[in-house]
N, C-alpha and C positions, 0 to 999 in steps of 0.2 A: 797252765792249762789253756790251750788256743781256742779260738772261737769254734772251729769245727768240732773239737772234742766236746765242747759245751753244748753244741747243737746235737751231737750224737746222744749225749746224755739225757737231754730234755726230750728228744724225739722219741727215743726207746722207752723212757718213763711212760709217755703219752700211748705208744703202742701197747705196752703192758696193761696200763689202766683200762683203755678202750677194748683191749682184748678179753680182760676179764669181765668188763661190763656186757660184752656180747654174749659171753657164755651163761652169764647169770640171768640177763633180761631179756634178750632178743633170739636166743638160738632156736626156740621152739615157736616163734611168730610165724604166721603163714600169709601175710600181707607181703608179697615177695618184692613188689616194686618200692614200697616204702622201706623194706628191710633192705635193698639194695642201696637206697638214698642214704640211709642212716649209716650203713657200712662205709661208703664213700665219704660221707662227712667225717667219721671217725678218723679214717685213715688220713684224709687231707688235713684235719685239725692237728693230728700227731706230727705230721710231716712239715706243715707250713706255720703253724703259730710260734714255734721256736726261731723262725726267721724274722718275725716281726719285731718292732720295737714299742715297748710298754713304758718309756721312761717315766710317765706320769701316772700310770695306772696303780692304784693302791699303793702309792709311794709312802704314806704314813705308816701302812701296816708292813710293807715289804722291808722298810728299813729300821724297823724298831731297835734291832741290835746296833745300829750305828748311829741313833739320834742322840749324838753327843755334842754339846755346846763347846765349840772350839775354832780357832782359826786355822783354815787349811794352808798348807805351804805348798808351793809347787813340788811335783813328785821327783823323787830320786830314782834312776834308773840304774839297775845293776845287772850286766849280762855275765853269763859264766865264763865267756871268753875274756872279759876284762877283769874278772875278780882275781885278786892277788892270792890264790890258793897254792900251796905247795905243788911242784911238778909231780904229778902221779899219773899212772896209766889210766887213760880214759876207758871208762866202762860203759857199757850199752845198758840202760835201764830196761827192766821188764816192760814198763809202759811203752818205750820205743819199739821194742821187739813185737810187742801185741799190736801197735798201730800199723808197722809195716806188714804184718801178717793180715790185718784187716784189708789193707789196700791190695795186697796180692789176690785174696780171695774175690775182692770186688772186680779186679781186672779180669780174672778167669770167668766169673759169672757173666760180665758184660760182653766178652768175647762169645761166650756160648750163647747168650741172648741174640747177639747180632747174626751169628750162624743159624740160628733156628728162624729168625725172620727171612733170612737169604733162602734157606731151603723151602720154607712155606711159600714165598712168592714165586720160586722157581717153578712150582707145580702148574701155575696158570700158562707156562710156556711150554711145558712137557704134556700137559692133560689135553684131552679132547674136549673142545668147546661143544656145549650142549645147546644152550639158548640164553636169551637175556629175559630177566624178570624185572622190568623197569631198569634201574641202574645195576643191578645185581646180575653177576655173570656166573652161570653154572658150568662146572667142568666135570669130566668123567676122568679118573687117573687110574692107571694100572698098577701104580706102585704101592698102593695103600688098600686096605680092607676095612676102612671106617669112613664116616661122613664128617665133615667139619666146615667151618667157615672163619673168615677173616676179613672184617668189614664187608665190603661188597664182593668178596669172591667166595663161592660155595663150591666144595668138592665132594663129589660122590665117588668112593672108590669101589673096589670089587665087592659087592655085598650080596653075593650068592644068586638066588633065583628070585630075588624080589621083583615083584611086578611094578608097573608104573604108577599104580596108585599108592603102594607103599613108599617108593621114591618120592612121590609128590608130598607126602606127609613129612618126610624127612626134610624136604627142602622147605616146606611151610614153617617147620620148627627153626631151620637155620635163619629164615627170613626175619623171624622175631629178634634174633641176635643182631641182625644188621639194622633193623628199624630202630632199635632201643640203644644202639651204639656200645653194645657190650664188649666188643673188641677193644674200645678205647679204655674201658675200665681194666680189661686184662693187662694192657700195656703199661698203664699208670702203676698198677699194683706190681707188675714184674719189675719196673724199674725201681720201685721202693724196695722190694725184695732183695735186689743186688745190693742197695746201700746198707739194708739192716738185715743182712742175712743171718746173723747170730742170734736174732730176737724171735723165739718162738711165736710170738702174738702176730707177726706179719704172716706166717703160714696158716695160723687159725682163721685170720681175717680174709686172706685171699681164698681158702678153701670154701668159707662162707659165702663170699661173693660169687664164686662159681657155682654153688649149689642154688643161690637166690637166682642166677641166670637161667639155669637149667629148669627149675622150677617154674620160673616165670614163663619161659618158652613153651614148656609143656602146657601151662595154664591157658594160653593163647592158641595153642595149636590143635588141642583135642576138642572136637566137636561133641556136643551132647548126645549120648548114647553110643559113641564109639570108643569109650574108656578101655573096654577090654581088648579091642582090636589094637589100639595104640600101645597098650602095655605088652601085649604079645609081639608086637614089632621090636619094642625096646629089647625085651627078653631074648629074641633071636639074635640080636646084634651084639649081646652082652659079653660074648666071648672074643669080640674083635679088639685089638689093640688101639691104643691112642698115642701117637708119636709126637704131636706138635702141641706143646704145653702152652703156648701163647694163643692157640686158636680155641673157637668154641666147638665142642664135639657133641653130635647127636648121641652117640653111644659111649660118653663118657662113664668111668666106674662108679656111677650113682645109682646102678640099676635098681636095686632093691628099695632104695629111698624113694627114687622117682616113681616108681610103681606104687608104693604105699602111699605117696602123697597125692597121686592121681585118684586112687580109690577111696581116699579117706574123706570124711566130712570136714569142710573148711571150718576153723575156730574164729570167732570174731576177735577182732583187734582188741588187745588189752591194753588200752590207753594209759593206765597207770604205769605200765612197763616202759612204754616209749617215753612218757614224761620223766620217768627215773633217770633216764640218760642224760638229760640236761644237767642235773648237778654233777655228773661226772665231768662233762665238758668245762663247767664253771671251775670244778677243782684243777684241772689241768691248766686252764686260762690262768687261774691265780698262781698256781705253781710256777709257770713260765714267767709271769710277772714279778714275782718275788725273787726268782733266780737271777733275772736280769738287773733288778734292782740292787741285790747284794754284790753285784759286780761294779756298779756305779758309785760316783760320789753321791753323797746324800743330798737331798734338796731341803734347805733349812731356812727357816724365818724365825728371827729371834726378836721379840718384842722388848724383852729386858737383857741388856748386854752383859750384866754382871751376875754372879752367883750371889748368894747371901753375904751380907756385909761382913759377917765373922770370917769367912775364908777369904774375901776380898780378892778373888780370882776373876778377871775380866775374860771376855771372849770377843769383844768388839771395842777397839780403842781408837783414839785420835791418831796416835803415832805408834806403829807396830814395832815390836821387838826385831832386832836386826842382828845377824851373824857377823862376826868380825871380818870386815873386808867385802862383805854383801853376799848375794847368792851364789856368785861364781865361786867364791871362796868355800861356801858350803858344800857345793858339788865337789870341789876338789878334795875337801876334808873326808867326805864319804868315799870317794873314789879311792883315796889312799888307804882308809882304815876299815872300810866295809869289805868282808870276804863272803864268797859263796859258800856255805857249809858243804862239806865232801858228801854227808849222807842225803842232802837235798839234791846235788847232782846226780848221785847214784839213783836215787828214787824217781827222778825226773819232776821234781817238786818246782812248780814256779807260780807266781802270782803276786798279789798286793799284801803288804803288811802295814796296817795303819797303827803308827805310834803317837799316843797321846803324851804330852809332857807339859810342864809349866816352867816359864821363864820368870824368875824371882826378880824382886826390885833390885838385887845386886847383880843380876846377870846370870847367876848360876841356873843349872837345870835340875829340876827334881819332880818327883812324882810320875816318873816315866812308866808307862804300861802299854801293852798291846791291846787295842780295842777290837781287832779284827785281823787274824793271822792265817798262817798257811802250814805251820808246823815244820817238821824235819829240821830244826835248827835255826830257821830264818828269823823266827820271832825274836829268840834270844839274841842272835846277832844284831838286829836293829836296835833292840834296847841297849845292847852294850855300846855301840857307837854313839847313839844318842846321849846317853848319860855321861859318855867320856868327852863330850863336846867342850871346847873352851867357853869362857863366859860371853854372853850375848850382851848387846846393848839394850836395856830393859825398855818396855813400852812406857808411853807417856799418856795420861788421861787428865786433862785440865792442867797440864803443866807438871803434873806430879808423877814420879814412878810408880807404876803398878805392877802386880803379879798378872800373867796373861797365860791362858791355856792355848796350847798350840797342837796341830794335828799333822804330822808328817807322813804321806804316803810313801812306801819304798816298794819298787817294782823288782821282783826277782825274776828273771827271764833267762832261759837256756840259750835262746837264739837271737834275742834283741828284737824280736818281731812283736812290739808292743805299740799301740796307738795311746799316747798320754792324753788325758782329757783335760789338761792344763796348758796355757800358753807358755811359749818359751820365755826364759828369762832374758831380759834385754842385755845387749852387749855393754851398754852405759848405764850402771845404776842410776836411776832418777829420771828415766824417760816418763814423759807424761801420760796421763790415761785420758781417754776419750769417753765422756760421760754424757749422755743425753738423758733429760728427764722431762716428765709431764705431770702437771698438777691438777688436781680435781677435787671436788667438794664431796663429802659423803655424810648423810643424815643432816645436813646444814651446819655442823659444827665441827666436823672433822675434816682435816686435810689428807688426801690420798696421793702419794708421791710414786710414780712408776718410772722406771728408766732401764737403761742398759749400759753396762760398764765393758769398754773394749780398749784394745791398744790403738795406736794411731793408724794401723794398718786395717783396722776394723775388724780384729780377731777378738771374738767374745771372750771374757774373762769370768770363769766360774770362781766362786769363793772370796771375791772381793769385799772388803769391809766398807758398809755403809752406816754411818751414825749421825744423829742429829747433833751438831756441835753444841757443847756445854751441857750435854745430857750423857746417860749411859743407855739410851734407847737406839736401837739400830737393828740391822739385818745384815744378811750375807747374800751375795748374788748366786742366782741359780746357774744350772750347767750351761744355758745358753747366754749367761751374762745378764740376765733380767733380774729386777728386783722389785718389791712392792713395800711401802712403809706407810703407815697410818699414824698421824700425830694430831694433837689438838691445837698446835700452833697453826696460825694463818701465814706466817712468813718465818724464815731462817736461813739456815745453810745445813749442807751435807758435807761431812768430811769423808772422802772415798779414798781407800788405799789399798793397795796389794804390794806384797813383798817384791822389791827390786824396782818398783815404780815410785814416781814422785806423788805424794799425797795431794789430791785436788780438792778445793773447797768450793762448792756449788750453791749458789743462792737459790732460794725457791720463794 
């Protein structure tokens, strides 16, 4: 699944969530300015929160399913084009067809949107200029029988035998739209409607916003004691059409609702309902954070590097296990033996499979299992290749061979358009690491060591192993290559290692 597909899923879930919150909590509220602001906030949150990065927000909660102690290897990338699958006729997946259909509809709606704006603006050149009201220009047009506005342009159509007083009331209504930038709201929501045309919530929220605009304009336009006259004016124009859906209309088809709202006694704001929308926003924020975290390498800090002594499986060691011939041979092995399952290609399945396994003291691989998968046969294929791998060179801790838990990410992608979050393997195995550290004291008795692990070119390395030499205490570098380690020792050395690079020993 690519980034845009993930964005669509997150944004549409947000729209559905906020649309439901509006119907349950805000639909009957009569504080129209506040209602408008809340609607805009909901729509903007659904559209823009998924675009932001929350790599550290709720990380411990968001990655519970991936909080596995293990050493992360550089990722293996398998594309459908490079996979050694039997030659079979290519089939277009249902997901691909739906995605292309989505873009076709978006293109049609965007063209329609541009044509509507063009036709609307054209009215200012074909209509008869009436007057200026500050920066607002008022036009009379013969081609319409309704009144509408778009930013600072107000258009009065053929409205029958209305007198100047009635026309002035209509203009006053449209001036409210101009002063409060209602046209900008409409443009914003219309563009989102184009992107999320298949989501019913965008239509619910858009209609609610238009209603809030009209009620607000009526609220500020009706003078005390003139309610009946104003309602009669709305009723007289009720049968006239409205052809520009991106403009603000005086006689929009809300006639009965507007008349009822003008004549009704305004209810006080029910603040508990407004406050209840906050948890909905937090829920969506939490969902987006978790969704992004589930697609990233987990952030880990390991205070004790080994499991219980009975199992004797280490997660951080002084000298890492090595595939025969180094990482280049590991890539060649996977490239030769790993195949893209036909059912995964047909279903359009792509993503990361994380395989956990143990390299034993004799170099054999055991206990292989998928800790996060994508299905459609990809999980089983990754397990098959890992368990069939030749014997590794086992890890060393204090000069002794030990069992080590490893985690290998395997990327299955249909088009190869994947950004790996790990550094490239060096051409020559054994290139040095660049490690910078800073030491400080904590509580007078503890030493805090912070630092960054990178390549000689300055590229940060996530997942590097950092341990206190002569102990089993250590940690693993974060996604930005940084690490933090607390020890009771005032001095000593750190052993820093990463697959394919020379282990560095740094004194502190």
